[in-house]
Phi, psi and omega in degrees: 000123179294149177061022178285130178300152181292334181216153178293151179289136178239153178245134175222156176258123181223133177303142183304317182296320178294315180301311183295320178294315180296320179297319179295318179296314179302315180299320180294337178267001181074027182236161174270156177295325177301317178299315180298314181298316178300316180294320179293320177296320178297319177297319179300315181290315184287323186253356178063036179299141182271105181294341179276349179286169183260001182299124176077358181240000000 
């Protein structure tokens, strides 16, 4: 099927200010926010980062 997305669409709830800030940073790096989210999720899975921890937040 032409133009089929590489992955199915997912829905998440994110505060607008966080979403907009992250989108701006991604854009300044020449990346999409989707790319950033995929990479962060992969790091979480591979390295077992604790989302409840305070590191970096």
